C-alpha positions as MATLAB code, in Angstrom:
seq = 'MKSLFVTSVVILAFLLVCSCQKEHESDSNGKLLSFSTDTVAFDTIFTSIGSPTKNLRVYNSTNDRIIVSSIRLAGGENSGFRLNINGEATNEISNVEIPARDSIFIFVEATLNRLGVHQIMVAEDSILFKLNSKEQKVRLVAWGQDFKLIRSEMIKTTTWTKEKPYLIYGYAYVDSCQKLSIDPGCNIYFHKNAGLFIKGSLVVKGTTADPVVFKGDRLETGYANLPDQWHGITLLSGSHNNIIDHSIIKNANIGLQVGNIEKEGYASVTLSNTRIENMSWSGIWAMKSKILAYNCVIANIGYYNTALLLGGDYQFYHTTFANYNTDYFKPFRNTETLTLSNYLVNSTNGTKYVGELTQAVFGNCIISGMNPDELKISMDRQGKSNYLFDHCLIQISDTFKLPNPDRFVSLQRNINPRFINPQRGIFELDTLSVAKDVGKEAIAKIYPTDLKGVDRNSDAGADLGAFERIEKKK';
ca = [
      -0.664   63.949  -65.540;
       1.592   60.792  -65.353;
       1.462   60.835  -61.647;
      -2.036   61.281  -61.789;
      -2.589   58.255  -64.358;
      -0.423   56.115  -62.201;
      -2.399   56.617  -58.975;
      -5.560   56.217  -60.902;
      -4.210   52.660  -61.831;
      -3.221   51.587  -58.241;
      -6.836   52.828  -57.011;
      -8.403   50.806  -59.773;
      -6.434   47.753  -59.083;
      -7.096   47.904  -55.280;
     -10.689   48.104  -55.900;
     -10.647   45.246  -57.981;
      -8.830   43.397  -55.680;
     -11.091   44.141  -52.711;
     -14.391   43.268  -54.998;
     -12.745   39.949  -55.793;
     -12.047   39.039  -52.397;
     -15.452   39.953  -51.165;
     -16.918   38.074  -53.966;
     -14.575   35.062  -52.984;
     -15.409   35.153  -49.314;
     -19.216   35.278  -49.919;
     -19.135   32.307  -52.336;
     -17.024   30.250  -49.517;
     -19.534   31.253  -46.915;
     -22.092   29.251  -48.947;
     -20.351   26.206  -48.690;
     -21.187   23.759  -45.844;
     -19.053   22.517  -43.014;
     -18.338   18.832  -42.117;
     -17.639   17.369  -38.871;
     -15.649   14.327  -37.266;
     -19.263   13.182  -36.056;
     -22.692   13.735  -36.315;
     -23.373   12.827  -32.771;
     -21.048   13.474  -29.507;
     -22.639   10.633  -27.136;
     -21.460   10.328  -23.586;
     -21.642    7.004  -21.961;
     -23.371    6.431  -18.934;
     -22.413    9.414  -16.395;
     -23.246    9.916  -12.882;
     -25.389   12.896  -12.166;
     -23.656   16.008  -10.562;
     -20.441   14.664  -11.449;
     -18.691   16.340  -14.567;
     -18.157   14.113  -17.499;
     -14.851   13.322  -19.069;
     -14.318   15.874  -22.175;
     -15.022   14.759  -25.553;
     -14.010   16.396  -28.730;
     -15.688   17.640  -32.044;
     -13.509   18.696  -34.989;
     -15.210   20.998  -37.366;
     -13.628   21.001  -40.863;
     -13.283   23.348  -43.827;
     -12.623   21.193  -46.789;
     -12.708   23.624  -49.437;
      -9.945   25.818  -50.916;
     -11.196   29.008  -49.561;
     -11.691   30.426  -45.735;
     -15.004   29.961  -44.234;
     -16.549   32.669  -41.699;
     -19.151   30.969  -39.669;
     -21.628   33.579  -38.332;
     -22.352   31.753  -35.148;
     -21.542   28.827  -33.166;
     -23.952   28.073  -30.274;
     -25.362   25.722  -27.979;
     -29.020   25.345  -28.633;
     -29.986   24.934  -24.825;
     -27.961   27.909  -23.940;
     -26.879   28.238  -20.298;
     -29.902   25.933  -18.946;
     -28.004   23.187  -21.027;
     -26.514   20.143  -19.003;
     -23.534   20.388  -21.792;
     -20.619   23.263  -21.776;
     -18.482   24.167  -24.609;
     -15.170   25.205  -25.251;
     -15.021   26.581  -29.026;
     -11.701   27.031  -30.710;
      -9.969   27.741  -27.355;
     -12.553   29.829  -25.804;
     -14.915   28.480  -22.693;
     -18.144   29.655  -24.249;
     -21.551   28.350  -25.098;
     -21.916   30.985  -28.140;
     -19.457   32.616  -30.367;
     -19.803   34.533  -33.641;
     -17.705   35.221  -36.876;
     -15.379   32.186  -36.162;
     -12.750   31.890  -38.942;
     -11.780   28.515  -40.504;
      -8.980   28.818  -42.873;
      -8.983   26.707  -46.116;
      -8.354   22.992  -45.987;
      -8.301   23.515  -41.885;
     -10.309   22.830  -38.604;
     -11.287   23.817  -35.315;
     -11.909   22.007  -32.230;
     -15.028   22.123  -29.853;
     -14.709   20.477  -26.594;
     -17.859   19.380  -24.906;
     -18.533   18.357  -21.229;
     -21.755   17.140  -19.659;
     -23.344   17.507  -16.233;
     -26.624   16.216  -15.250;
     -28.701   17.158  -12.357;
     -29.694   14.755   -9.840;
     -33.379   13.839  -10.260;
     -33.950   11.243   -7.632;
     -34.812    8.463  -10.152;
     -33.559    4.991  -10.206;
     -33.480    4.365  -14.013;
     -31.029    5.860  -16.677;
     -31.904    9.035  -17.753;
     -31.125   10.876  -21.113;
     -30.177   14.483  -21.715;
     -30.070   15.815  -25.380;
     -29.042   19.084  -26.967;
     -27.237   20.293  -30.033;
     -24.768   22.641  -31.368;
     -25.850   24.795  -34.053;
     -23.641   26.311  -36.928;
     -25.056   29.154  -38.715;
     -23.467   30.238  -42.244;
     -25.689   33.133  -43.539;
     -29.009   31.641  -44.102;
     -27.785   28.104  -43.713;
     -27.796   26.041  -40.431;
     -26.202   22.834  -39.752;
     -26.240   21.090  -36.208;
     -24.303   18.096  -34.298;
     -26.389   16.332  -31.805;
     -25.158   16.108  -28.217;
     -26.547   12.955  -25.968;
     -25.654   11.827  -22.536;
     -26.959    8.708  -20.232;
     -26.893    9.697  -16.624;
     -27.407    7.600  -13.578;
     -28.271    8.890  -10.082;
     -26.199    7.432   -7.275;
     -25.436    7.346   -3.449;
     -21.969    9.042   -2.759;
     -19.741    7.709   -0.197;
     -16.901   10.232    0.350;
     -14.038    9.010    2.942;
     -16.688    7.815    5.470;
     -16.620    5.236    8.188;
     -19.490    2.833    7.638;
     -21.642    1.360   10.404;
     -23.668   -1.687   10.197;
     -25.596   -1.273    7.012;
     -26.736   -3.068    3.685;
     -26.203   -1.614    0.422;
     -28.956   -2.511   -2.251;
     -29.147   -2.313   -5.851;
     -31.708    0.655   -5.778;
     -29.003    2.879   -6.827;
     -25.097    2.355   -7.578;
     -22.743    3.564   -4.946;
     -19.761    5.957   -5.771;
     -16.704    5.975   -3.626;
     -14.463    8.921   -3.514;
     -11.495    8.570   -1.112;
     -12.262    5.420    0.679;
     -15.148    3.448    2.607;
     -13.948    2.193    6.171;
     -15.776   -0.463    7.933;
     -14.512   -0.384   11.354;
     -14.319   -3.401   13.866;
     -17.734   -4.798   15.196;
     -19.360   -3.319   11.976;
     -20.559   -5.122    8.987;
     -21.423   -4.178    5.558;
     -23.786   -6.446    3.700;
     -24.311   -6.147   -0.206;
     -27.222   -7.316   -1.984;
     -27.502   -8.979   -5.188;
     -27.105   -6.790   -8.193;
     -25.372   -3.821   -6.367;
     -23.028   -1.890   -8.296;
     -20.123   -0.228   -6.440;
     -17.856    2.027   -8.356;
     -14.632    3.851   -7.194;
     -13.152    7.300   -8.259;
      -9.035    7.235   -8.952;
      -7.233    5.887   -5.983;
     -10.449    5.028   -3.882;
     -10.748    1.873   -2.003;
     -12.948   -0.310    0.413;
     -11.288   -1.106    3.694;
     -12.543   -3.585    6.377;
     -11.600   -4.081    9.653;
     -15.008   -5.480   10.716;
     -16.787   -7.776    8.053;
     -17.935   -7.725    4.836;
     -20.745   -9.810    3.353;
     -21.407   -9.880   -0.385;
     -24.154  -11.773   -1.500;
     -24.846  -11.795   -5.247;
     -26.066  -14.443   -7.515;
     -25.575  -16.055  -10.890;
     -27.973  -13.619  -12.615;
     -27.322  -10.691  -10.288;
     -23.367  -10.393   -9.391;
     -22.063   -7.648   -7.194;
     -19.698   -5.507   -9.295;
     -16.694   -3.540   -8.056;
     -15.206   -1.328  -10.599;
     -13.857    2.102  -11.724;
     -15.962    5.046  -12.183;
     -14.925    5.388  -15.617;
     -17.738    3.958  -17.895;
     -16.455    4.640  -21.490;
     -15.768    1.851  -23.524;
     -12.183    2.545  -23.504;
     -11.917    1.839  -19.991;
     -13.804   -1.461  -19.907;
     -10.701   -3.642  -19.195;
      -8.179   -0.787  -18.157;
      -6.179   -1.742  -15.005;
      -5.520    0.727  -11.951;
      -8.439    2.785  -11.884;
      -8.899    2.338   -8.164;
      -7.047    1.074   -5.084;
      -8.875   -2.105   -4.389;
     -10.740   -4.094   -1.483;
      -8.615   -4.536    1.632;
      -9.424   -6.997    4.403;
      -7.207   -5.725    7.231;
      -5.928   -8.129    9.969;
      -8.495   -8.636   12.641;
     -11.373   -8.667    9.802;
     -13.511  -12.021    9.888;
     -16.586  -13.328    8.971;
     -16.094  -12.166    5.640;
     -17.934  -13.702    2.659;
     -17.801  -12.732   -1.026;
     -19.875  -14.691   -3.258;
     -20.938  -14.327   -6.923;
     -18.859  -10.965   -7.329;
     -16.978   -9.317   -9.917;
     -14.025   -7.262   -8.747;
     -11.986   -5.660  -11.635;
      -9.751   -2.945  -13.002;
      -7.983   -2.043   -9.785;
      -4.603   -1.955   -8.308;
      -5.038   -4.931   -6.036;
      -8.138   -6.778   -6.391;
      -8.309   -8.526   -2.908;
      -5.697   -7.900   -0.221;
      -6.080  -10.211    2.758;
      -4.425   -9.399    5.775;
      -1.393   -6.972    6.492;
       2.032   -7.159    7.637;
       1.002   -6.535   11.356;
       2.577   -9.166   13.988;
      -0.705   -9.768   15.709;
      -3.924  -11.144   14.147;
      -4.905  -12.066   10.632;
      -7.818  -11.701    8.193;
     -10.078  -14.337    6.809;
     -12.637  -14.831    3.819;
     -14.799  -17.384    2.153;
     -14.223  -16.573   -1.802;
     -16.739  -17.990   -4.183;
     -17.933  -17.762   -7.528;
     -16.087  -14.642   -8.110;
     -13.798  -13.116  -11.018;
     -11.024  -11.048   -9.986;
      -9.581   -9.603  -13.304;
      -7.453   -6.733  -14.843;
      -5.363   -5.651  -11.916;
      -2.369   -3.576  -12.348;
      -0.354   -5.252   -9.454;
      -2.056   -8.180   -7.945;
      -5.551  -10.289   -8.180;
      -5.109  -11.660   -4.649;
      -2.368  -10.411   -2.358;
      -2.632  -12.345    1.088;
      -0.419  -12.165    4.052;
      -0.558  -14.947    6.892;
      -4.446  -15.069    6.255;
      -7.242  -17.800    5.991;
      -8.921  -17.918    2.571;
     -11.356  -20.766    1.490;
     -12.000  -20.315   -2.426;
     -14.093  -21.978   -5.122;
     -15.322  -21.438   -8.433;
     -13.122  -18.441   -8.791;
     -11.343  -16.820  -11.645;
      -8.353  -14.720  -10.972;
      -6.792  -13.626  -14.346;
      -4.973  -11.085  -16.631;
      -3.010   -9.415  -13.891;
       0.055   -7.088  -14.276;
       2.559   -8.471  -11.776;
       1.164  -10.922   -8.981;
      -1.923  -13.151  -10.055;
      -2.329  -14.515   -6.636;
       0.369  -14.161   -4.001;
       0.190  -15.893   -0.861;
       2.868  -14.878    1.507;
       3.813  -15.060    5.265;
       2.411  -18.386    5.851;
      -1.382  -18.625    6.439;
      -3.957  -21.123    5.814;
      -5.266  -21.435    2.269;
      -7.745  -23.608    0.454;
      -8.583  -23.138   -3.496;
     -10.959  -25.768   -5.235;
     -11.959  -25.435   -9.116;
     -10.211  -22.374   -9.312;
      -8.714  -20.796  -12.662;
      -5.492  -18.882  -12.063;
      -4.616  -17.466  -15.461;
      -2.129  -14.760  -16.509;
      -2.082  -13.874  -20.276;
      -0.747  -10.956  -22.308;
      -3.448   -8.309  -23.107;
      -3.458   -4.752  -24.743;
      -2.859   -3.292  -21.293;
       0.106   -5.207  -20.182;
       3.062   -4.450  -22.182;
       5.960   -5.184  -21.672;
       4.580   -8.570  -20.243;
       5.452   -9.425  -16.634;
       8.324  -11.531  -15.309;
       6.437  -12.779  -12.274;
       4.910  -15.860  -11.684;
       0.963  -16.756  -11.824;
       0.985  -18.061   -8.413;
       3.581  -17.197   -5.531;
       3.518  -19.283   -2.327;
       5.753  -18.450    0.456;
       5.780  -18.584    4.191;
       8.147  -15.460    4.561;
       8.312  -11.868    3.142;
      11.110   -9.344    2.837;
      10.841   -6.000    3.301;
      12.179   -4.293    0.162;
      13.013   -0.927    1.970;
      14.949   -2.452    4.724;
      15.617   -5.897    4.144;
      13.862   -7.437    6.959;
      12.876  -10.775    6.996;
       9.457  -11.966    8.106;
       8.865  -15.672    8.547;
       5.046  -17.200    9.167;
       3.606  -20.476    9.277;
       2.188  -22.095    6.394;
      -0.224  -24.163    8.395;
      -1.913  -25.483    4.905;
      -2.248  -24.591    1.444;
      -4.313  -26.831   -0.546;
      -5.309  -26.516   -4.212;
      -7.618  -29.171   -5.644;
      -9.038  -29.465   -8.980;
      -7.324  -26.041  -10.040;
      -5.602  -24.601  -13.197;
      -2.685  -22.597  -12.874;
      -1.302  -21.276  -16.373;
       0.138  -18.498  -18.392;
       2.376  -17.500  -21.003;
       5.516  -17.925  -18.952;
       7.212  -21.171  -19.181;
       7.128  -21.494  -15.249;
       3.931  -19.905  -13.596;
       4.435  -21.477  -10.012;
       6.753  -20.239   -7.591;
       7.389  -22.169   -3.952;
       9.613  -20.393   -1.651;
       9.945  -21.623    2.050;
      12.066  -20.704    4.954;
      13.131  -23.741    6.882;
      12.551  -21.565   10.283;
       8.630  -21.745    9.616;
       5.917  -24.439    8.616;
       5.478  -25.151    5.164;
       2.626  -27.583    4.383;
       1.204  -27.665    0.900;
      -0.637  -30.062   -1.537;
      -1.592  -29.801   -5.359;
      -4.261  -32.374   -6.016;
      -5.337  -32.968   -9.382;
      -4.243  -29.688  -11.086;
      -2.712  -28.290  -14.267;
       0.049  -26.212  -13.897;
       2.316  -24.375  -16.392;
       5.593  -25.468  -15.242;
       8.205  -26.365  -17.762;
       9.775  -30.202  -18.150;
      13.060  -28.670  -16.481;
      10.921  -27.215  -13.435;
      12.240  -29.049  -10.351;
       9.488  -29.961   -7.854;
      10.602  -29.028   -4.499;
       8.831  -31.795   -2.960;
       7.124  -34.283   -5.515;
       4.919  -36.004   -2.850;
       2.952  -32.876   -2.535;
       1.851  -33.233   -6.240;
      -0.933  -35.630   -6.704;
      -2.005  -36.272  -10.459;
      -0.093  -33.101  -11.838;
      -0.421  -32.198  -15.523;
       2.517  -29.975  -16.406;
       3.692  -28.008  -19.338;
       0.080  -28.515  -21.042;
      -1.934  -25.744  -22.441;
      -5.268  -26.014  -20.782;
      -6.993  -24.613  -24.087;
      -9.078  -21.853  -22.976;
     -11.480  -20.390  -25.446;
     -10.003  -16.799  -25.725;
      -7.732  -16.090  -22.365;
      -6.559  -12.711  -23.683;
     -10.233  -11.600  -23.924;
     -11.169  -13.299  -20.541;
     -12.669  -16.155  -21.975;
     -11.809  -19.083  -19.587;
     -14.360  -21.801  -20.550;
     -12.496  -24.727  -21.817;
     -12.225  -25.851  -25.568;
     -13.636  -28.987  -26.580;
     -10.042  -30.615  -26.921;
      -8.763  -29.309  -23.555;
      -6.913  -32.095  -21.383;
      -8.292  -30.338  -18.306;
     -11.944  -32.131  -19.122;
     -13.113  -34.690  -16.898;
      -9.940  -35.219  -15.084;
     -10.838  -33.877  -11.754;
     -11.062  -35.477   -8.282;
     -14.572  -36.911   -7.724;
     -14.458  -36.322   -4.022;
     -13.517  -32.186   -4.482;
     -16.597  -32.212   -7.414;
     -18.993  -33.651   -4.883;
     -18.279  -31.038   -2.186;
     -18.481  -28.017   -4.914;
     -21.009  -29.905   -7.454;
     -21.868  -26.512   -9.455;
     -19.594  -24.541  -11.297;
     -19.259  -20.526  -11.526;
     -22.253  -20.521  -14.039;
     -24.254  -22.879  -12.017;
     -23.510  -26.123  -14.492;
     -23.642  -29.336  -12.740;
     -20.016  -30.927  -12.694;
     -21.299  -34.385  -12.027;
     -23.530  -34.576  -15.148;
     -21.003  -36.018  -17.535;
     -18.112  -38.330  -17.597;
     -16.076  -36.492  -14.972;
     -15.410  -33.208  -13.249;
     -13.128  -30.534  -15.176;
     -10.291  -28.630  -13.617;
     -10.831  -24.851  -13.127;
     -13.927  -23.008  -12.464;
     -16.193  -23.831  -15.338;
     -17.279  -27.168  -16.500;
     -17.862  -27.746  -20.242;
     -20.836  -30.176  -21.000;
     -20.597  -31.485  -24.515;
     -23.880  -31.316  -26.693;
     -25.329  -34.655  -27.498;
     -25.153  -35.613  -31.005;
];
């Protein structure tokens, strides 16, 4: 009898525990989930190209475990979205347990079909969460853009228009005797490590209202100013008649390389009204080549803002060379903003190549940054070294020894140019800037409008750099 009594007590206790547990789970299943966001949104993505992965976190903030009856993508297999639910690649799953005070992750990707339309398209769907009779949902939305794909192609003479953006995978190569023309408002996007290589000629004709934009293909907000997203634009030796006007080149490794180390030939380009910004290595990297530049901003580069090497023929007018610390360059560089040299040493074997610097003229320019000395001039006596800084503001310390003082005319040194916000890429001058109204008049008459189309000759004098500040009349 004693044994039977003990057994009965154990069975009764077991039934009571099970009953309490079932009731506990039933109560917890009636409680709602919470989410890290109510909408998973994708910035503009390219049609037929998979998006980056985004995540949604699903929380159980109660003290009880929750059994979610089902989690599914409302659009099913026909949706433009794909899910990975709690580690399983599926668009629908049943009976998902979320422990008390815990959470699960859902990863979301989007791929939109190409529809042949020019406008931005929108795709929408939702993730449905069912807990017994209650249902919750999280919205999914993606904006898509159709495009023209260039995948490691040789480009014959053609014109790219703004009808659709261009997306380059690998490279686009313009061979000798071929010309690539790019119309105003055209956007060219580059996948990781992709680049544009010119052996023939490149003619970029943007406008103030419709610049031509070269940038990486990651369009999320966090990539807006991130360097090293693509290779850059390279004008190979032998490439001539290149024109880049009203353009924005950003977020590459080298923004614009002009020429290469081949003994024969050189490259040439006219560069105007253009911004080259947020490069990991160099904004302009030129070797024994020819550049005429005006109304340009080369700014916030990881190492060499502008390096003019192995000699060449360079003219820069009303150009702002500026290197300031940003969130993407830490620790900060130990290189100068502008490097000017008639030679180059091969870092691999130590071979020294010497060229002829026939001229390097900088007129009405600003050369600035956060280092004490932002100018480096290195010349080999075996080569020609002809350079001139005419009416320029240069960040060099009072102890910086000018290699040849006669080559610096109306120099302002070791003075803050007072940009509005250089770390954020705003290089217009503050009202108290010493660079206002002190430019050489003869240069300003040759280039009478600034990067934004403002008349330089409409006030007391031309400002240094790419932007003219016109004070409002009281």
